[in-house]
C-alpha positions as CSV (number, residue, x, y, z in Angstrom):
1,M,-2.3,6.1,5.4
2,A,-1.2,2.7,6.5
3,V,2.2,2.1,8.0
4,E,5.0,1.4,5.5
5,I,6.5,-1.9,6.4
6,T,9.9,-2.9,4.9
7,D,12.4,-5.8,5.1
8,A,14.4,-3.6,7.5
9,N,11.6,-2.7,10.0
10,F,9.4,-5.8,9.7
11,E,10.7,-7.5,12.9
12,E,10.3,-4.4,15.0
13,L,6.9,-3.3,13.7
14,V,5.2,-6.7,13.1
15,L,6.9,-9.5,15.0
16,K,7.4,-7.5,18.2
17,A,4.1,-5.7,18.1
18,D,1.9,-5.8,21.3
19,K,-1.3,-5.8,19.3
20,P,-2.6,-7.6,16.2
21,V,-1.0,-6.5,12.9
22,V,-2.6,-6.6,9.4
23,V,0.0,-6.7,6.6
24,D,-1.1,-6.0,3.0
25,F,1.4,-7.3,0.5
26,W,1.0,-5.3,-2.7
27,A,2.6,-3.8,-5.8
28,A,2.0,-0.6,-7.8
29,W,1.3,-2.5,-11.0
30,C,-1.3,-4.8,-9.4
31,G,-4.9,-3.8,-10.2
32,P,-6.6,-5.8,-7.4
33,C,-4.0,-4.3,-5.0
34,R,-5.2,-0.8,-6.0
35,M,-8.8,-1.9,-5.2
36,I,-8.1,-2.9,-1.6
37,G,-5.5,-0.2,-0.9
38,P,-8.1,2.4,0.1
39,V,-9.8,-0.2,2.4
40,I,-6.5,-0.9,4.2
41,D,-6.0,2.9,4.7
42,E,-9.5,3.2,6.1
43,M,-8.8,0.3,8.5
44,H,-5.6,2.0,9.6
45,T,-7.7,5.0,10.8
46,E,-10.6,3.0,12.2
47,Y,-8.3,0.6,14.3
48,E,-5.8,3.2,15.5
49,G,-4.7,2.1,19.0
50,K,-6.2,-1.3,18.6
51,A,-4.2,-2.8,15.8
52,I,-1.3,-1.9,13.4
53,I,-2.3,-1.8,9.8
54,G,0.6,-1.8,7.3
55,K,1.6,-2.4,3.7
56,V,4.6,-4.2,2.2
57,N,5.6,-3.3,-1.4
58,V,6.6,-6.8,-2.7
59,D,8.9,-5.3,-5.4
60,E,10.9,-3.3,-2.9
61,N,10.9,-5.8,0.0
62,P,11.4,-9.3,-1.4
63,G,12.8,-10.7,1.9
64,V,9.6,-10.4,3.9
65,S,7.5,-11.6,0.9
66,A,9.7,-14.7,0.5
67,K,9.7,-15.4,4.2
68,F,5.9,-15.7,4.3
69,G,5.6,-17.4,0.9
70,V,3.6,-14.6,-0.7
71,R,3.1,-15.7,-4.3
72,N,-0.1,-13.9,-5.2
73,I,-1.0,-10.3,-4.4
74,P,-2.8,-8.8,-2.8
75,T,-2.2,-11.1,0.2
76,V,-3.2,-9.8,3.6
77,L,-1.7,-11.5,6.6
78,F,-3.2,-11.2,10.1
79,I,-0.4,-11.6,12.6
80,K,-0.8,-11.9,16.4
81,N,2.1,-12.5,18.8
82,G,4.5,-12.8,15.9
83,E,2.6,-15.7,14.3
84,V,0.3,-15.7,11.2
85,A,-3.2,-16.2,12.6
86,D,-5.1,-15.8,9.4
87,K,-4.8,-14.6,5.8
88,S,-6.7,-13.4,2.8
89,V,-5.7,-13.6,-0.8
90,G,-7.1,-11.5,-3.6
91,A,-9.3,-8.4,-3.6
92,V,-11.9,-9.2,-0.9
93,P,-14.7,-7.1,0.6
94,K,-13.8,-4.9,3.5
95,A,-16.2,-6.8,5.7
96,Q,-14.2,-10.0,5.3
97,L,-10.9,-8.2,6.4
98,V,-12.7,-6.5,9.4
99,E,-14.2,-9.8,10.5
100,K,-10.8,-11.5,10.5
101,L,-9.2,-8.6,12.4
102,D,-12.0,-8.4,14.9
103,A,-11.5,-12.1,15.8
104,L,-7.9,-11.2,16.9
105,I,-8.7,-8.2,19.1
């Protein structure tokens, strides 16, 4: 299960991370979000120790969502050294997410 990222722990878990971070912005009512949710959870297991894979519920954490201008979900941000290095919007194939993450490791 991916790490739950919130407005409260975002800085500590994401901005201060010593490895790349994948952040999936999602909501329970979003169909495409439910499609990529299992992919994000798989990546969490596959990249353990190499990257941090987390999820932000946009309904419960509007601060982080607003800070990064997330208007469409799912939006997946790839963050390295506290900066957004890449992003993906919409339900995309796992291979596309893996390719973007591998480029940062």
